[in-house]
Biopython code that builds the backbone (N, CA, C, O; Angstrom):
import numpy as np
from Bio.PDB.StructureBuilder import StructureBuilder

atoms = [
    (1, "MET", "N", (-92.848, 4.279, -154.045)),
    (1, "MET", "CA", (-92.085, 4.939, -153.112)),
    (1, "MET", "C", (-91.903, 6.654, -153.846)),
    (1, "MET", "O", (-91.339, 6.551, -154.935)),
    (2, "ALA", "N", (-92.118, 7.582, -153.626)),
    (2, "ALA", "CA", (-92.139, 8.871, -153.260)),
    (2, "ALA", "C", (-91.720, 10.019, -152.906)),
    (2, "ALA", "O", (-92.522, 10.383, -152.046)),
    (3, "ASP", "N", (-90.844, 10.919, -153.066)),
    (3, "ASP", "CA", (-90.841, 12.121, -152.289)),
    (3, "ASP", "C", (-92.322, 12.936, -152.596)),
    (3, "ASP", "O", (-92.440, 13.500, -153.684)),
    (4, "ALA", "N", (-93.930, 12.998, -151.177)),
    (4, "ALA", "CA", (-94.813, 13.494, -151.627)),
    (4, "ALA", "C", (-94.373, 14.666, -151.579)),
    (4, "ALA", "O", (-93.224, 14.240, -151.459)),
    (5, "SER", "N", (-94.204, 15.975, -151.559)),
    (5, "SER", "CA", (-93.566, 16.785, -151.432)),
    (5, "SER", "C", (-93.561, 17.602, -152.989)),
    (5, "SER", "O", (-94.107, 18.577, -153.506)),
    (6, "ALA", "N", (-92.212, 16.138, -153.490)),
    (6, "ALA", "CA", (-91.650, 16.734, -154.987)),
    (6, "ALA", "C", (-92.690, 16.243, -155.721)),
    (6, "ALA", "O", (-93.104, 17.173, -156.414)),
    (7, "VAL", "N", (-93.104, 15.592, -155.851)),
    (7, "VAL", "CA", (-94.330, 14.386, -156.602)),
    (7, "VAL", "C", (-95.233, 16.045, -156.257)),
    (7, "VAL", "O", (-94.923, 16.867, -157.120)),
    (8, "PHE", "N", (-95.840, 16.390, -155.612)),
    (8, "PHE", "CA", (-97.158, 18.119, -155.361)),
    (8, "PHE", "C", (-96.488, 19.170, -156.660)),
    (8, "PHE", "O", (-97.079, 19.607, -157.648)),
    (9, "ILE", "N", (-95.470, 19.315, -156.363)),
    (9, "ILE", "CA", (-93.941, 20.241, -156.996)),
    (9, "ILE", "C", (-94.509, 20.112, -158.882)),
    (9, "ILE", "O", (-94.813, 21.066, -159.598)),
    (10, "LEU", "N", (-94.500, 18.823, -159.219)),
    (10, "LEU", "CA", (-94.726, 18.011, -160.340)),
    (10, "LEU", "C", (-95.788, 18.307, -160.741)),
    (10, "LEU", "O", (-95.823, 18.926, -161.805)),
    (11, "PHE", "N", (-97.156, 17.954, -159.993)),
    (11, "PHE", "CA", (-98.056, 17.894, -160.334)),
    (11, "PHE", "C", (-98.782, 19.543, -160.943)),
    (11, "PHE", "O", (-99.395, 20.233, -161.758)),
    (12, "ARG", "N", (-98.109, 19.357, -159.803)),
    (12, "ARG", "CA", (-98.906, 21.753, -159.858)),
    (12, "ARG", "C", (-98.151, 22.201, -161.337)),
    (12, "ARG", "O", (-98.702, 22.466, -162.405)),
    (13, "ASN", "N", (-96.676, 22.186, -160.999)),
    (13, "ASN", "CA", (-96.472, 22.615, -162.330)),
    (13, "ASN", "C", (-96.766, 22.647, -163.940)),
    (13, "ASN", "O", (-97.054, 23.511, -164.768)),
    (14, "LEU", "N", (-96.464, 20.773, -163.932)),
    (14, "LEU", "CA", (-97.687, 20.932, -165.460)),
    (14, "LEU", "C", (-99.184, 21.185, -165.569)),
    (14, "LEU", "O", (-99.785, 21.468, -166.605)),
    (15, "ILE", "N", (-99.698, 21.043, -164.353)),
    (15, "ILE", "CA", (-100.795, 21.521, -164.419)),
    (15, "ILE", "C", (-100.878, 23.054, -164.687)),
    (15, "ILE", "O", (-101.393, 23.606, -165.660)),
    (16, "GLU", "N", (-100.529, 23.375, -164.082)),
    (16, "GLU", "CA", (-100.650, 25.167, -164.317)),
    (16, "GLU", "C", (-99.647, 25.270, -164.836)),
    (16, "GLU", "O", (-99.101, 26.165, -164.191)),
    (17, "ASN", "N", (-98.761, 24.862, -165.845)),
    (17, "ASN", "CA", (-98.468, 24.918, -167.338)),
    (17, "ASN", "C", (-99.349, 25.559, -168.298)),
    (17, "ASN", "O", (-99.419, 26.689, -168.781)),
    (18, "ALA", "N", (-100.539, 23.573, -168.518)),
    (18, "ALA", "CA", (-100.838, 23.679, -169.463)),
    (18, "ALA", "C", (-102.077, 24.071, -169.091)),
    (18, "ALA", "O", (-103.049, 23.517, -169.605)),
    (19, "LEU", "N", (-102.254, 25.172, -168.063)),
    (19, "LEU", "CA", (-103.575, 26.059, -168.548)),
    (19, "LEU", "C", (-103.273, 26.833, -167.779)),
    (19, "LEU", "O", (-103.977, 26.836, -166.769)),
    (20, "ALA", "N", (-101.993, 27.973, -167.841)),
    (20, "ALA", "CA", (-101.048, 28.622, -169.005)),
    (20, "ALA", "C", (-100.937, 28.580, -170.260)),
    (20, "ALA", "O", (-100.845, 29.734, -170.678)),
    (21, "HIS", "N", (-100.910, 28.045, -170.845)),
    (21, "HIS", "CA", (-100.800, 27.040, -172.333)),
    (21, "HIS", "C", (-102.082, 27.314, -173.620)),
    (21, "HIS", "O", (-101.972, 27.554, -174.823)),
    (22, "SER", "N", (-103.620, 27.104, -172.473)),
    (22, "SER", "CA", (-105.240, 26.273, -173.117)),
    (22, "SER", "C", (-105.368, 27.361, -173.443)),
    (22, "SER", "O", (-104.570, 28.156, -172.946)),
    (23, "PRO", "N", (-106.343, 27.864, -174.350)),
    (23, "PRO", "CA", (-106.866, 29.011, -174.485)),
    (23, "PRO", "C", (-107.818, 29.429, -172.810)),
    (23, "PRO", "O", (-107.773, 28.893, -171.702)),
    (24, "ALA", "N", (-108.727, 30.792, -173.427)),
    (24, "ALA", "CA", (-110.108, 31.098, -172.306)),
    (24, "ALA", "C", (-111.016, 29.861, -172.930)),
    (24, "ALA", "O", (-111.209, 29.639, -174.125)),
    (25, "GLY", "N", (-111.580, 29.031, -171.666)),
    (25, "GLY", "CA", (-112.632, 28.189, -171.903)),
    (25, "GLY", "C", (-112.039, 26.969, -172.966)),
    (25, "GLY", "O", (-112.602, 26.532, -173.970)),
    (26, "GLY", "N", (-110.675, 26.566, -172.380)),
    (26, "GLY", "CA", (-109.944, 25.277, -173.631)),
    (26, "GLY", "C", (-110.195, 24.105, -171.884)),
    (26, "GLY", "O", (-110.677, 24.387, -170.787)),
    (27, "GLU", "N", (-109.518, 22.681, -172.504)),
    (27, "GLU", "CA", (-110.285, 22.260, -171.730)),
    (27, "GLU", "C", (-108.099, 21.447, -171.146)),
    (27, "GLU", "O", (-107.057, 21.205, -171.755)),
    (28, "VAL", "N", (-108.368, 21.408, -170.367)),
    (28, "VAL", "CA", (-106.640, 20.132, -170.154)),
    (28, "VAL", "C", (-107.434, 19.024, -169.439)),
    (28, "VAL", "O", (-108.476, 19.037, -168.785)),
    (29, "THR", "N", (-106.810, 18.331, -169.698)),
    (29, "THR", "CA", (-107.101, 16.697, -169.795)),
    (29, "THR", "C", (-105.443, 16.084, -168.507)),
    (29, "THR", "O", (-104.249, 15.984, -168.792)),
    (30, "VAL", "N", (-106.093, 15.848, -167.324)),
    (30, "VAL", "CA", (-105.207, 14.633, -166.096)),
    (30, "VAL", "C", (-105.694, 13.425, -165.974)),
    (30, "VAL", "O", (-106.737, 12.988, -165.489)),
    (31, "SER", "N", (-104.739, 12.923, -166.512)),
    (31, "SER", "CA", (-105.047, 11.227, -166.578)),
    (31, "SER", "C", (-103.491, 10.556, -165.806)),
    (31, "SER", "O", (-102.272, 10.725, -165.785)),
    (32, "ILE", "N", (-104.576, 9.717, -165.246)),
    (32, "ILE", "CA", (-103.328, 8.938, -163.722)),
    (32, "ILE", "C", (-103.569, 7.115, -164.222)),
    (32, "ILE", "O", (-103.471, 6.503, -163.158)),
    (33, "ALA", "N", (-103.682, 6.672, -164.718)),
    (33, "ALA", "CA", (-103.346, 4.875, -165.044)),
    (33, "ALA", "C", (-102.364, 4.065, -165.175)),
    (33, "ALA", "O", (-101.227, 4.108, -165.646)),
    (34, "ASN", "N", (-103.194, 3.126, -164.534)),
    (34, "ASN", "CA", (-101.661, 2.049, -164.978)),
    (34, "ASN", "C", (-99.753, 3.002, -164.874)),
    (34, "ASN", "O", (-98.791, 3.235, -165.607)),
    (35, "GLU", "N", (-100.109, 3.179, -163.761)),
    (35, "GLU", "CA", (-98.308, 3.958, -163.036)),
    (35, "GLU", "C", (-98.272, 5.106, -164.455)),
    (35, "GLU", "O", (-97.269, 5.023, -165.164)),
    (36, "THR", "N", (-99.171, 5.976, -164.781)),
    (36, "THR", "CA", (-98.815, 7.301, -165.560)),
    (36, "THR", "C", (-99.548, 8.100, -165.774)),
    (36, "THR", "O", (-100.773, 8.053, -165.881)),
    (37, "LEU", "N", (-98.566, 9.239, -165.888)),
    (37, "LEU", "CA", (-99.150, 10.068, -164.830)),
    (37, "LEU", "C", (-99.380, 10.956, -166.551)),
    (37, "LEU", "O", (-98.166, 10.974, -166.754)),
    (38, "GLN", "N", (-99.866, 11.532, -167.619)),
    (38, "GLN", "CA", (-100.261, 12.601, -168.698)),
    (38, "GLN", "C", (-101.028, 14.161, -167.959)),
    (38, "GLN", "O", (-101.616, 14.338, -166.892)),
    (39, "VAL", "N", (-100.849, 14.641, -168.546)),
    (39, "VAL", "CA", (-101.639, 16.147, -168.511)),
    (39, "VAL", "C", (-101.357, 16.557, -170.238)),
    (39, "VAL", "O", (-100.323, 16.280, -170.846)),
    (40, "ILE", "N", (-102.400, 17.182, -170.741)),
    (40, "ILE", "CA", (-102.634, 17.741, -172.190)),
    (40, "ILE", "C", (-103.396, 19.283, -172.215)),
    (40, "ILE", "O", (-104.179, 19.982, -171.572)),
    (41, "ASP", "N", (-102.958, 19.275, -172.861)),
    (41, "ASP", "CA", (-103.265, 20.845, -172.748)),
    (41, "ASP", "C", (-103.464, 21.077, -174.198)),
    (41, "ASP", "O", (-103.024, 20.364, -175.100)),
    (42, "ARG", "N", (-104.172, 22.147, -174.324)),
    (42, "ARG", "CA", (-105.644, 22.069, -175.668)),
    (42, "ARG", "C", (-104.647, 23.387, -176.525)),
    (42, "ARG", "O", (-105.266, 23.688, -177.546)),
    (43, "GLY", "N", (-103.515, 24.106, -176.420)),
    (43, "GLY", "CA", (-103.104, 25.496, -176.278)),
    (43, "GLY", "C", (-102.417, 25.286, -177.905)),
    (43, "GLY", "O", (-102.435, 24.248, -178.566)),
    (44, "PRO", "N", (-101.799, 26.671, -178.308)),
    (44, "PRO", "CA", (-100.432, 26.562, -179.333)),
    (44, "PRO", "C", (-100.111, 24.958, -179.565)),
    (44, "PRO", "O", (-100.062, 24.408, -180.665)),
    (45, "GLY", "N", (-99.937, 24.437, -178.494)),
    (45, "GLY", "CA", (-98.875, 24.011, -179.183)),
    (45, "GLY", "C", (-96.573, 23.611, -178.894)),
    (45, "GLY", "O", (-95.811, 24.300, -178.217)),
    (46, "ILE", "N", (-96.431, 23.101, -179.221)),
    (46, "ILE", "CA", (-95.255, 23.395, -179.171)),
    (46, "ILE", "C", (-93.910, 23.373, -180.567)),
    (46, "ILE", "O", (-93.229, 22.470, -181.054)),
    (47, "ALA", "N", (-94.040, 25.105, -180.858)),
    (47, "ALA", "CA", (-93.164, 24.374, -182.131)),
    (47, "ALA", "C", (-91.995, 23.757, -182.027)),
    (47, "ALA", "O", (-91.519, 23.683, -180.894)),
    (48, "PRO", "N", (-91.071, 23.028, -183.425)),
    (48, "PRO", "CA", (-90.369, 21.538, -183.248)),
    (48, "PRO", "C", (-88.867, 22.247, -183.257)),
    (48, "PRO", "O", (-87.830, 21.643, -182.984)),
    (49, "ALA", "N", (-88.956, 23.625, -183.618)),
    (49, "ALA", "CA", (-87.678, 24.369, -182.388)),
    (49, "ALA", "C", (-87.441, 24.593, -181.773)),
    (49, "ALA", "O", (-86.422, 25.164, -181.385)),
    (50, "ASP", "N", (-88.772, 24.049, -181.118)),
    (50, "ASP", "CA", (-88.603, 24.234, -179.487)),
    (50, "ASP", "C", (-88.251, 23.269, -178.456)),
    (50, "ASP", "O", (-88.013, 23.478, -177.266)),
    (51, "MET", "N", (-88.254, 22.615, -178.848)),
    (51, "MET", "CA", (-88.489, 20.662, -178.535)),
    (51, "MET", "C", (-86.717, 20.688, -177.488)),
    (51, "MET", "O", (-86.292, 20.662, -176.334)),
    (52, "PRO", "N", (-86.437, 20.730, -178.360)),
    (52, "PRO", "CA", (-84.924, 20.505, -177.336)),
    (52, "PRO", "C", (-84.353, 21.411, -176.364)),
    (52, "PRO", "O", (-83.367, 21.201, -175.658)),
    (53, "ARG", "N", (-85.331, 22.791, -176.422)),
    (53, "ARG", "CA", (-84.661, 23.768, -174.625)),
    (53, "ARG", "C", (-85.757, 23.436, -174.368)),
    (53, "ARG", "O", (-85.173, 23.615, -173.299)),
    (54, "LEU", "N", (-87.034, 23.048, -174.169)),
    (54, "LEU", "CA", (-87.630, 22.922, -173.813)),
    (54, "LEU", "C", (-87.492, 22.667, -172.058)),
    (54, "LEU", "O", (-88.452, 23.009, -171.368)),
    (55, "PHE", "N", (-86.552, 22.199, -171.549)),
    (55, "PHE", "CA", (-86.436, 22.039, -170.152)),
    (55, "PHE", "C", (-85.513, 22.692, -169.614)),
    (55, "PHE", "O", (-85.154, 22.700, -168.436)),
    (56, "THR", "N", (-84.996, 23.431, -170.786)),
    (56, "THR", "CA", (-83.589, 23.772, -170.010)),
    (56, "THR", "C", (-84.557, 25.519, -169.322)),
    (56, "THR", "O", (-85.539, 26.238, -169.507)),
    (57, "ARG", "N", (-83.228, 25.320, -168.424)),
    (57, "ARG", "CA", (-83.975, 26.687, -167.029)),
    (57, "ARG", "C", (-83.605, 27.981, -168.007)),
    (57, "ARG", "O", (-82.652, 28.250, -168.737)),
    (58, "PHE", "N", (-85.481, 28.983, -167.464)),
    (58, "PHE", "CA", (-84.883, 29.882, -168.161)),
    (58, "PHE", "C", (-84.957, 30.248, -169.096)),
    (58, "PHE", "O", (-84.618, 31.382, -169.433)),
    (59, "TRP", "N", (-85.706, 28.882, -170.238)),
    (59, "TRP", "CA", (-85.115, 29.439, -171.897)),
    (59, "TRP", "C", (-87.389, 29.752, -171.120)),
    (59, "TRP", "O", (-88.067, 29.446, -170.139)),
    (60, "ARG", "N", (-87.475, 30.170, -171.854)),
    (60, "ARG", "CA", (-89.745, 30.322, -172.386)),
    (60, "ARG", "C", (-89.778, 30.413, -174.158)),
    (60, "ARG", "O", (-89.001, 30.935, -174.957)),
    (61, "GLY", "N", (-90.792, 29.806, -174.296)),
    (61, "GLY", "CA", (-90.293, 29.309, -175.574)),
    (61, "GLY", "C", (-90.867, 31.079, -176.393)),
    (61, "GLY", "O", (-91.189, 32.178, -175.941)),
    (62, "SER", "N", (-90.719, 30.429, -177.847)),
    (62, "SER", "CA", (-91.158, 32.094, -178.557)),
    (62, "SER", "C", (-92.560, 31.852, -178.720)),
    (62, "SER", "O", (-92.880, 32.535, -179.692)),
    (63, "ALA", "N", (-93.601, 31.226, -178.277)),
    (63, "ALA", "CA", (-95.202, 31.488, -178.690)),
    (63, "ALA", "C", (-95.738, 31.767, -177.354)),
    (63, "ALA", "O", (-96.936, 31.905, -177.107)),
    (64, "ARG", "N", (-94.495, 31.863, -176.257)),
    (64, "ARG", "CA", (-95.003, 32.363, -175.027)),
    (64, "ARG", "C", (-95.521, 33.712, -174.569)),
    (64, "ARG", "O", (-94.911, 34.777, -174.475)),
    (65, "ALA", "N", (-97.531, 33.252, -174.148)),
    (65, "ALA", "CA", (-98.061, 33.999, -174.675)),
    (65, "ALA", "C", (-98.893, 34.503, -172.474)),
    (65, "ALA", "O", (-100.070, 34.620, -172.131)),
    (66, "CYS", "N", (-97.786, 34.619, -171.741)),
    (66, "CYS", "CA", (-97.840, 34.179, -170.025)),
    (66, "CYS", "C", (-97.177, 34.722, -169.148)),
    (66, "CYS", "O", (-96.474, 35.504, -169.788)),
    (67, "GLU", "N", (-96.835, 34.871, -167.710)),
    (67, "GLU", "CA", (-95.831, 35.746, -167.707)),
    (67, "GLU", "C", (-94.893, 33.792, -166.928)),
    (67, "GLU", "O", (-95.439, 32.688, -166.960)),
    (68, "GLY", "N", (-93.407, 34.133, -166.338)),
    (68, "GLY", "CA", (-92.876, 32.711, -165.967)),
    (68, "GLY", "C", (-91.541, 33.077, -165.640)),
    (68, "GLY", "O", (-91.410, 34.214, -166.092)),
    (69, "ALA", "N", (-90.467, 32.720, -165.091)),
    (69, "ALA", "CA", (-89.404, 32.919, -165.414)),
    (69, "ALA", "C", (-88.627, 31.801, -166.546)),
    (69, "ALA", "O", (-87.566, 31.989, -167.141)),
    (70, "GLY", "N", (-89.545, 30.581, -166.618)),
    (70, "GLY", "CA", (-89.112, 29.860, -167.555)),
    (70, "GLY", "C", (-88.572, 28.495, -166.271)),
    (70, "GLY", "O", (-87.923, 27.586, -166.788)),
    (71, "LEU", "N", (-88.858, 28.349, -164.505)),
    (71, "LEU", "CA", (-88.867, 27.621, -164.355)),
    (71, "LEU", "C", (-88.980, 25.567, -163.457)),
    (71, "LEU", "O", (-88.298, 24.736, -162.857)),
    (72, "GLY", "N", (-90.338, 25.810, -164.010)),
    (72, "GLY", "CA", (-91.547, 25.119, -164.223)),
    (72, "GLY", "C", (-90.687, 23.757, -165.126)),
    (72, "GLY", "O", (-90.195, 22.731, -164.658)),
    (73, "LEU", "N", (-90.752, 24.233, -166.556)),
    (73, "LEU", "CA", (-90.069, 22.008, -167.035)),
    (73, "LEU", "C", (-89.387, 22.302, -166.704)),
    (73, "LEU", "O", (-88.926, 21.161, -166.704)),
    (74, "SER", "N", (-88.270, 23.114, -166.106)),
    (74, "SER", "CA", (-86.453, 22.194, -165.734)),
    (74, "SER", "C", (-86.877, 21.446, -164.767)),
    (74, "SER", "O", (-86.865, 20.215, -164.792)),
    (75, "ILE", "N", (-87.581, 22.659, -163.165)),
    (75, "ILE", "CA", (-88.333, 21.486, -161.948)),
    (75, "ILE", "C", (-88.745, 20.570, -162.575)),
    (75, "ILE", "O", (-87.727, 19.946, -162.876)),
    (76, "CYS", "N", (-89.936, 19.850, -163.152)),
    (76, "CYS", "CA", (-89.774, 18.812, -163.005)),
    (76, "CYS", "C", (-89.080, 18.267, -163.987)),
    (76, "CYS", "O", (-89.629, 17.166, -164.029)),
    (77, "GLN", "N", (-88.415, 18.248, -164.659)),
    (77, "GLN", "CA", (-87.528, 17.216, -165.600)),
    (77, "GLN", "C", (-86.890, 16.749, -163.906)),
    (77, "GLN", "O", (-87.107, 15.656, -163.384)),
    (78, "GLU", "N", (-86.072, 17.895, -163.267)),
    (78, "GLU", "CA", (-84.968, 17.119, -162.093)),
    (78, "GLU", "C", (-85.707, 16.270, -160.648)),
    (78, "GLU", "O", (-85.342, 15.499, -159.760)),
    (79, "ILE", "N", (-87.097, 17.060, -161.140)),
    (79, "ILE", "CA", (-88.136, 16.017, -159.641)),
    (79, "ILE", "C", (-88.080, 14.010, -160.987)),
    (79, "ILE", "O", (-87.570, 13.004, -160.495)),
    (80, "VAL", "N", (-88.580, 13.977, -162.222)),
    (80, "VAL", "CA", (-88.443, 13.104, -162.792)),
    (80, "VAL", "C", (-87.104, 12.733, -163.073)),
    (80, "VAL", "O", (-87.096, 11.574, -163.488)),
    (81, "LEU", "N", (-86.170, 13.137, -163.034)),
    (81, "LEU", "CA", (-85.001, 12.337, -163.102)),
    (81, "LEU", "C", (-83.940, 11.527, -161.348)),
    (81, "LEU", "O", (-83.042, 10.688, -161.275)),
    (82, "ALA", "N", (-84.517, 12.161, -160.512)),
    (82, "ALA", "CA", (-84.303, 12.070, -159.142)),
    (82, "ALA", "C", (-85.371, 10.993, -158.668)),
    (82, "ALA", "O", (-85.065, 10.199, -157.779)),
    (83, "HIS", "N", (-86.450, 10.972, -159.180)),
    (83, "HIS", "CA", (-87.005, 9.824, -158.743)),
    (83, "HIS", "C", (-86.544, 8.568, -160.057)),
    (83, "HIS", "O", (-87.045, 7.473, -159.799)),
    (84, "ARG", "N", (-86.025, 8.577, -160.859)),
    (84, "ARG", "CA", (-86.195, 7.586, -162.420)),
    (84, "ARG", "C", (-87.257, 7.676, -163.861)),
    (84, "ARG", "O", (-87.437, 6.880, -164.783)),
    (85, "TRP", "N", (-87.816, 8.981, -163.567)),
    (85, "TRP", "CA", (-88.967, 7.805, -164.034)),
    (85, "TRP", "C", (-88.592, 8.979, -165.086)),
    (85, "TRP", "O", (-87.875, 9.957, -164.876)),
    (86, "PRO", "N", (-89.434, 8.526, -166.560)),
    (86, "PRO", "CA", (-89.091, 9.156, -167.800)),
    (86, "PRO", "C", (-90.118, 9.365, -167.904)),
    (86, "PRO", "O", (-91.094, 8.616, -167.961)),
    (87, "ILE", "N", (-89.945, 11.202, -167.970)),
    (87, "ILE", "CA", (-90.567, 11.799, -168.779)),
    (87, "ILE", "C", (-90.564, 12.366, -170.724)),
    (87, "ILE", "O", (-89.665, 12.692, -171.498)),
    (88, "ASN", "N", (-91.836, 12.253, -170.825)),
    (88, "ASN", "CA", (-91.952, 12.448, -172.536)),
    (88, "ASN", "C", (-93.198, 13.971, -172.459)),
    (88, "ASN", "O", (-94.078, 14.389, -171.707)),
    (89, "VAL", "N", (-92.571, 14.336, -173.699)),
    (89, "VAL", "CA", (-93.613, 15.057, -174.553)),
    (89, "VAL", "C", (-93.708, 15.127, -176.167)),
    (89, "VAL", "O", (-92.748, 15.106, -176.938)),
    (90, "ARG", "N", (-94.655, 15.186, -176.404)),
    (90, "ARG", "CA", (-95.316, 15.258, -177.569)),
    (90, "ARG", "C", (-96.625, 16.234, -178.182)),
    (90, "ARG", "O", (-97.806, 15.976, -177.953)),
    (91, "ASP", "N", (-96.150, 17.386, -178.997)),
    (91, "ASP", "CA", (-96.927, 17.819, -179.890)),
    (91, "ASP", "C", (-98.147, 17.562, -179.456)),
    (91, "ASP", "O", (-97.876, 16.817, -178.514)),
    (92, "ALA", "N", (-99.783, 17.684, -179.478)),
    (92, "ALA", "CA", (-100.824, 16.700, -179.479)),
    (92, "ALA", "C", (-101.241, 17.694, -180.660)),
    (92, "ALA", "O", (-102.117, 16.967, -181.127)),
    (93, "SER", "N", (-101.267, 19.186, -181.755)),
    (93, "SER", "CA", (-101.743, 19.731, -182.047)),
    (93, "SER", "C", (-103.247, 19.494, -182.886)),
    (93, "SER", "O", (-103.663, 19.065, -183.962)),
    (94, "PRO", "N", (-103.938, 20.322, -181.093)),
    (94, "PRO", "CA", (-103.324, 21.392, -181.079)),
    (94, "PRO", "C", (-102.597, 20.510, -179.675)),
    (94, "PRO", "O", (-102.106, 19.408, -179.429)),
    (95, "GLY", "N", (-102.945, 21.969, -178.904)),
    (95, "GLY", "CA", (-101.746, 21.425, -177.701)),
    (95, "GLY", "C", (-100.694, 20.541, -177.441)),
    (95, "GLY", "O", (-100.262, 20.066, -178.492)),
    (96, "ALA", "N", (-99.950, 20.024, -176.148)),
    (96, "ALA", "CA", (-98.708, 20.475, -175.863)),
    (96, "ALA", "C", (-99.611, 18.366, -175.592)),
    (96, "ALA", "O", (-100.637, 18.076, -176.208)),
    (97, "CYS", "N", (-99.057, 17.546, -174.831)),
    (97, "CYS", "CA", (-98.872, 16.174, -174.410)),
    (97, "CYS", "C", (-97.703, 15.817, -173.686)),
    (97, "CYS", "O", (-96.832, 15.340, -174.414)),
    (98, "PHE", "N", (-97.216, 15.949, -171.701)),
    (98, "PHE", "CA", (-96.548, 15.243, -171.490)),
    (98, "PHE", "C", (-96.808, 13.536, -171.008)),
    (98, "PHE", "O", (-97.845, 12.890, -171.156)),
    (99, "THR", "N", (-95.639, 13.127, -170.459)),
    (99, "THR", "CA", (-96.181, 11.932, -170.330)),
    (99, "THR", "C", (-95.821, 11.560, -169.163)),
    (99, "THR", "O", (-94.877, 12.331, -168.990)),
    (100, "ILE", "N", (-95.910, 10.654, -167.801)),
    (100, "ILE", "CA", (-94.613, 10.847, -167.061)),
    (100, "ILE", "C", (-94.963, 9.353, -167.074)),
    (100, "ILE", "O", (-96.087, 9.083, -167.497)),
    (101, "THR", "N", (-94.023, 8.137, -166.598)),
    (101, "THR", "CA", (-93.836, 7.019, -166.126)),
    (101, "THR", "C", (-94.254, 7.160, -164.779)),
    (101, "THR", "O", (-94.781, 8.248, -164.550)),
    (102, "LEU", "N", (-94.193, 6.565, -164.049)),
    (102, "LEU", "CA", (-94.415, 6.675, -162.300)),
    (102, "LEU", "C", (-93.274, 5.266, -161.987)),
    (102, "LEU", "O", (-93.036, 4.381, -162.809)),
    (103, "GLY", "N", (-92.815, 5.345, -160.895)),
    (103, "GLY", "CA", (-92.497, 3.817, -160.524)),
    (103, "GLY", "C", (-91.409, 3.051, -161.328)),
    (103, "GLY", "O", (-91.152, 1.878, -161.057)),
]
sb = StructureBuilder()
sb.init_structure("model")
sb.init_model(0)
sb.init_chain("A")
sb.init_seg("    ")
for serial, (resi, resn, name, xyz) in enumerate(atoms, 1):
    if name == "N":
        sb.init_residue(resn, " ", resi, " ")
    sb.init_atom(name, np.array(xyz, "f"), 0.0, 1.0, " ", f" {name:<3s}", serial, name[0])
structure = sb.get_structure()
């Protein structure tokens, strides 16, 4: 059971974020299997120093190349917390990998 509107916003924010951080012509992989959603981009990745602040409202990464208010990932975190789903992020070298366990 999940709030369909919130899940739509969650998916949209993660995918738009991955597209924004991928190079032109780059690949973004979205998969859903075994109650796990995974979004992987092939952008510059996430600097280790940026990891602790990744979900902070209005914070934007040091390697930021696109516009935005810095709210997308904090909104994602609020949605997963409301549903009691864990969200994990790791540097994929290149890129970033966001994983959410649904259910």
